[in-house]
N, C-alpha and C positions, 0 to 999 in steps of 0.2 A: 914274677918274669915284667918287665916293661914294657908296654906292645905301645906302639906310637902309630899316629896317625899323621894321614897325611894331607893337612888343613887346601880347602880352594884357593886360587892368586887369580882374586877376583880383578884384581887389575889389571890380568893377565888376557883374562878371559871375555872383559867385556865387547871387545872389538868381536868379538867371535860370537857372542850373544845378538850384535846388532847385526851383526848379517843374516844369523838367521831368520830373527824376528820381518826380514825387508824382504828375503825368500817368501816367507807365510804369508806375507800382506801381501806381495805378488802373484802367488802362487792361487790367494786369496782372490784379487784383483782377477784376474783372467779364469776362475771360475766363474765368477757371478757374470764376467766382459761375455765370456760365453751360452750360460742362463737366458742373459737379458737378446742374444743378437739369436739365439736360433728358436728361444723360448718364441719371443714376440713374431720371428721368422713365420711359427710354424702354424701360428694363432692367424695371423695375416690368413695366412693360404689355406686354412680351415677355414674362415669364415669369407674368403675369395670362393671354397668349393662347395661351400652352404648358397649361396648365394647364386651362382649357376645352375646350381642342381634345382633352386626356385624354380629358376629362369625357364628349365628343360622342362618342370612340371606343367610350367602353365601355358608352354607349349604345344606339348600333348591334350590336357584338359581343354585348350581354344578348338584341340582342332573334335573333341566330342563335342564340345560344345557346335561347330561347324556342320558336323554327321549332325544333330540332332535339327539341328534348322535347316537343311537340307532335306533329311525325310519328312517334314513336316509338309513347308513348304508343299511337295511332291504330292502330298498328301491332300492337301488346300485344292490344289493345280486339278488334282486327279478329277476333285468329288464338283468342283466349277463347270470342268467339262462336260462329263456323262451328265449334267443334268444341258447342260445346249445341247446336246448327242440327241435326248431324249425329246428333248423341248422337237427339236427336225425331226425326229419321227412321226412325230404324232401329227405331226404339219407337212407331209409327204406333199399332201393332195397341194395344198400353196406353197410348194415349197422354193418357187420362179420369184415368188413376193420376199422371199428373206435375204438379209445384204448376203452381200459375195464376202467379207468378212469375219459372219457368223457361219456360213458352211465350207469354207475354210480352214477354221480355228476346228470344226468339225473330221473334217478329212484327216488333219494332223494329229487330231486325237490318237483316232482309231489305226492309225497308218505309221509300219513303221517308216524308219529316216532311212537308214537302212538295213537292208536284208543279216548284213556282215557286221556290221557295230554296233555294239550295247550299248544295250539305248539308258544302263543308267551307270554313270563312268565316276569309279571311283580315284579319290588326290588321295596318291600314297606317298606323297614326298617326306608328309613329315614321321608317320611311320616309318619308311625305310633312314631315312635319319638319324632317328632316335634305335630304331634295333642293328643296323651297319657294323658302329663303333659303343664300347665298353667308355666310349671317353663320354656319348651324349646322357647317361647314366647311372654312370661309377660314383658321383658325390651322388644320388639320393639314397641317403642312408635308412631308408623305407621299403624294408620287407615286402608291407602289402601296398604300398604304392604303386609299384614294379608287378607284382602278379595280378594288379586289377589294370594295370595300361595291358598287360599281352591280352588278358580277358576279353577285352577293348577290341584287341584289331581281332581277333581270332573273331570275335561276334560281329564283324561288324563284315569281316570275307563273306560268313555265311548268308549275315543278311543281304549284299549287294547278288551271289550266286546266286542268291530263292527270287531276287529283283526280278533279274536277267535273262532264269530260267521259265521260270514257274509256267503255267497256263493262265493262270489268273492275274497275271502282271505284264502279261506278251498281249499286245496289239495284236486285234485278230488282222488288220488286212498288214500282204507284206507291200512293198516299196516297189515291189518289181509287177504286181496286181495296176495300181496305179498306172503306171512307164507303160505298161499293155496299152491302160486305157486309151493315156494320151498320145500314144502311137497314133488311135486310127482318129483323132481331132487333123486334116490337113488343112486348114488354117493355122495349127502351130499353139492358137489360147488351150488353157488352159479351163475344165470344163468338170465343174463340180454338181452339177444337180441331176445329170443323172448317172454319174459315179455312185452317189449316193443314194439313189434312187432303186442303180442296181448293187446296191452294197450293205449299209444297212438296217437293209430287215434278215442278214443271211446267219443264219442261227449261233457265227462263232461271233458276230458284232452284240446279236445280242446279248447271248454267256455274258461276253463283258462289261453290258449297259449294269446287265444284274447284277454283275457281280461289284459293284463301284462304293454300296456300301464295306462288302468285307473287308475289300482295297484297304478303306478308310483306317477301319479297326486296325487292324495288321499293320499296315506302314507308322502309325501311333503308335502301338504298340513294341514295336520295336524300336523307335525314339526313347521310348517309356525307357527301353534298358536301358539304351548308354547315358539316359540321364542320370539315371541312378549311382550306372559307375561313375562318370562325372561328379559327381555328389557326395560319393564316398570319397573319391581320389584328395579333393579338393579341403572336407573336411581332416584326412588322414593329412593331411601338408599341411592345413593352418591358414588355405589360400582362400579370402573372403572377396566372394562378388566381383564390390568394386575393384577390389587389388585386380581381381585377374580385368576389367575394363581397361581398367588405368594402362595392363602388359597392351592392352592388343591395339589403344592409343595411339600410346609408343612405336610403336612397331610398324601401323599403316601407317601413322601419319609422321614423317623426318622431315616435312616444314615448316618452315617458321609465319608469323603472318604476316597477312597483307598490309602494304600501303598505299596511297590514297596515290601516290603519282607512279606508284609504280603499277597499278592497277590502269591508269586511262594507256588507250593505245589498242591496236585494233589485235582481237586475239582467235586460232580457228580453234572450234570444237570439234570439226568431225571433217576429214577427207578423205575422200575414195574418190576411186575412177567413176561412182554413180552417185556421188554427193556431196555436196560441202556445204557448210553451217560454219557461223563467223557472229565476235559480237563486238562492238567498236563501245567500248566506255572514254566519254568523253567528260574532260574535267570540267563541267558541268553540272554534274551528276545526272543528266541523259546519258542516255545506253540504244543504239540502233542491232537489232539481233536477222540474219540473214541465213534463209535456207536455201539449197539450191538442188533440185534434184534434177536426171537425166533417163528419159524417158528413154527405153528405148522398146522395136514392132517387131514383129515377121512381117509385119505388115509396108513394112520402108526397113529402107540405110538409113545411117544417123543417126541422131536424138534427138528426140525436143525437151527446152530446157525450159524447166518450171519452177521459175523464186519466189518466196515468200517470206518479206520483207516486215516487220513489226517497229516496237519502238516501247521504253519505256523511264523509268528513273531508278537510282541505285543507290544505294549510301553503306560506308561500313560502319559501324561498330564495335568496334575490339574485333577480336577475332570471326566479326561473321556478315557475311554481306548481303547483303536482302534488295531485291529489283522488287519492280514494282511497275507493270507491262499495262504498256493504254491500249482502247480497245481501236485499233488503225491498221489496223495484221490489210493486207495488198499482196497482187501478188501481178506478175508476168510470165508471159507465156512464150517461148521465141521454139518457131518450128520452120525455121530460116536452113536449116544445116538440113533437111530431111529428106529422101529421092524416095516415090511411093515406086514399090515393085511392082513389073508391068498386070497392068491390069486390077491395078489394088487401091485402083488411087477416093474410089467410093468410098473401099475398109477407111482408107486412111480417113476420111473426112467427117465420118459417122464414127471414132473409135477420138480422133482429138476432142470432136463434139463432144464425147462423154466424159473426158477430159479434163473440157473446161471445166463441166458442172460438176463435177465431184471438188474443182478447187475451188466453186463459186461456195458450192456446201462448208468445205476450209475455213475458206475466209468467212463467211456465214456464220462461222458455229464459233471461232477466235473473236469474230468483233462481240455477237450476245452473248458471252463466257464473264461467269462475275467476277469482280473486282479479288483479288490475293497477293501480300504476298508472298515471297515465296522467300526463305533465312535459307540460306549456304555457309558451314565450317569450312571459311577457306583460309587454304597457306599457300606458300611457292614454294617450288627449288634454289637453291644457293647462285643456280646462275642466273636468276630473276626471268627466265622464261618457258614456265609452266606452274600455273597453277589449279589447288586438286581442290573441289569447290564437294562437301559432301553436302545433300541433305535428307531428314527425314521423313521421308513419305506416308508415313502413317495415316495418316485422315484420310490420304487417299484412294492406296492400293490398303487395305485393310491388316498390314504385318506392320513390323515392326524395322525392317530392314532401311538399310540407309543407302544409298542410291548415291554415286559417285561419278562426277565429272572433270576432265578433265580440258582447263586450256591451254595451246601454246600459243607463246607470242608469234604473230605477223612477222614473218626479216624484210 
């Protein structure tokens, strides 16, 4: 039997093969395009989420560091105030010779500011932001970090609740007691002498002072606990201290460097109903600073204006403003706007004389102060009408805290 085979007709199928080849190439190209498009988008999205999660982690760690700093500062402040209070207690026989500033600080130390207000306030803004929505922490793919953060928030509430409710930390004298004592003063003046004579030797105050060392040990222990959690979080997330410092700077200092021509002019440092401070920077690199206080008193109506003026030189070097104050502090007193109350003329004169004496002491201290160049990290906002000055006062107050000053351009 002869078998017959149908041979392919290559000429007729060439067109079909070309179409098939073109179709396969189109499918391949489309597939590659989809992979590149969605693969790249997935990569970029993943990278953005990782960066966002890292920012959130640094936000929380910064909150931990601020809590540590607050606790340690409170411990130092309590230790200093307890020593001053003990000094007053040991010198009650000559309490009349102690300065009003010293006595006032002791009264503030042992007396509540308010019987209703908590003494130690907790800033929960970061905690609320972190816990309010999964959006704030879902980008952190680290269960250990999340657990540590929840532990921090829980521990911090326990610590602050303890500080505000324990007998050891509760100030021994109520604000109501001080208020009732002041009501007995017919002339309306503040009396620290008799109040301390009555209160500083009470059992409650003595117990409070005796426990000062225990409070210092406790609060530093609380700070150590949070420090351990902070170190754990930084290590877990691979965040260095330098990276956290840069995050804080970028977050808190949003301005740009100040130019000399922008600095020249008059700037307001403080403006309230009781105080007004300003600085004028001249283009010859000198400045004049003025500080005015308005003094009211139960003896008279109106206010006495006391104004201090000092001069100096300034220089901008890169992002830093350097100032040198001269020893030419002067003051003036304007009492033309006051009217003594009936039968108070003599008391007004005595008060004015006392106030003038205090001003002379301030002037003398300013003139005799050692020369000191002050350096400020200076930035200006976009509108050019507000300057932020950041100064490290570690040498003066024995802490690493930076102080912020804001200058507002005089309109």
